[in-house]
C-alpha positions as CSV (number, residue, x, y, z in Angstrom):
1,M,7.0,-7.2,3.4
2,T,6.1,-3.6,4.0
3,E,6.0,-2.2,0.5
4,P,3.1,0.3,0.1
5,V,0.5,-0.8,-2.5
6,A,-2.1,1.0,-4.5
7,N,-5.3,1.6,-2.6
8,P,-8.2,-0.1,-4.4
9,L,-10.6,2.4,-2.9
10,G,-8.7,5.5,-4.2
11,S,-6.8,8.0,-2.1
12,C,-5.3,6.8,1.2
13,G,-6.2,10.0,2.9
14,G,-2.7,10.3,4.2
15,H,-2.5,6.6,5.2
16,C,-0.7,3.9,3.4
17,L,-1.8,0.4,2.7
18,K,1.0,-2.2,3.0
19,V,1.4,-5.9,2.9
20,E,2.1,-6.8,6.6
21,S,2.6,-10.6,6.1
22,L,1.3,-13.7,4.4
23,V,-1.1,-15.9,6.3
24,S,-2.3,-19.4,5.6
25,V,-5.8,-20.6,5.8
26,D,-6.2,-24.1,7.4
27,E,-8.6,-26.8,6.3
28,R,-11.3,-25.3,8.7
29,G,-10.9,-21.8,7.1
30,Q,-9.1,-20.4,10.1
31,M,-6.0,-18.1,10.0
32,V,-3.8,-16.5,12.5
33,L,-3.2,-12.8,12.6
34,P,0.5,-12.1,13.4
35,K,1.1,-11.1,17.0
36,D,2.9,-7.8,16.1
37,V,-0.1,-6.8,13.9
38,R,-2.6,-7.7,16.7
39,L,-0.6,-5.6,19.2
40,R,-0.3,-2.6,16.9
41,A,-4.0,-2.8,16.1
42,G,-5.0,-3.3,19.7
43,I,-6.8,-6.6,18.8
44,K,-7.4,-8.8,21.8
45,A,-9.0,-12.3,22.2
46,K,-12.8,-12.2,21.7
47,D,-12.6,-8.8,19.8
48,K,-15.0,-8.7,16.9
49,L,-13.7,-7.8,13.4
50,A,-15.9,-6.8,10.5
51,L,-14.9,-8.5,7.2
52,T,-15.4,-6.4,4.1
53,T,-14.7,-7.5,0.6
54,I,-13.9,-5.6,-2.6
55,E,-15.0,-7.2,-5.9
56,K,-13.5,-6.8,-9.3
57,E,-15.2,-8.2,-12.3
58,G,-17.5,-10.3,-10.0
59,N,-14.7,-11.9,-8.0
60,V,-13.5,-10.9,-4.5
61,C,-10.0,-9.4,-5.0
62,C,-9.5,-7.8,-1.5
63,I,-10.5,-8.8,2.0
64,L,-10.3,-6.1,4.7
65,L,-10.7,-6.5,8.4
66,T,-11.9,-3.6,10.6
67,K,-12.3,-3.6,14.3
68,A,-16.0,-3.6,14.9
69,D,-15.7,-0.8,17.4
70,D,-14.1,1.3,14.6
71,L,-16.6,0.3,11.9
72,V,-19.0,3.2,12.3
73,Q,-16.2,5.7,11.9
74,V,-14.8,4.0,8.8
75,V,-18.3,3.9,7.2
76,Q,-19.0,7.5,8.0
77,S,-15.6,8.5,6.6
78,T,-16.1,6.5,3.4
79,L,-19.6,7.8,2.9
80,G,-18.4,11.3,3.4
81,N,-15.8,10.7,0.7
82,I,-18.5,9.3,-1.6
83,S,-20.9,12.2,-0.9
84,H,-18.1,14.6,-1.7
85,L,-17.5,12.9,-5.0
86,H,-21.2,13.1,-5.8
87,E,-21.4,16.8,-4.9
88,S,-18.5,17.6,-7.2
89,H,-20.3,16.0,-10.2
90,E,-23.5,18.0,-9.7
């Protein structure tokens, strides 16, 4: 399942979003990230991940996981894109 999908945040900036796998949530709310994804993302035991949600019409439609160590860079990049949009409307 690696078909690219539309980015709910707008332009991918040269990166594609794709469905990597389907995961199940157990009765305790836990899920397992597939090993190949963990390896490619460099996620190790005890790493911290930031969970970000995207809402549509008041409901969570997307859940994103970002390595906590990379979160600052992602936020700065996103804010830069937002400030660029703001500047173009002035």
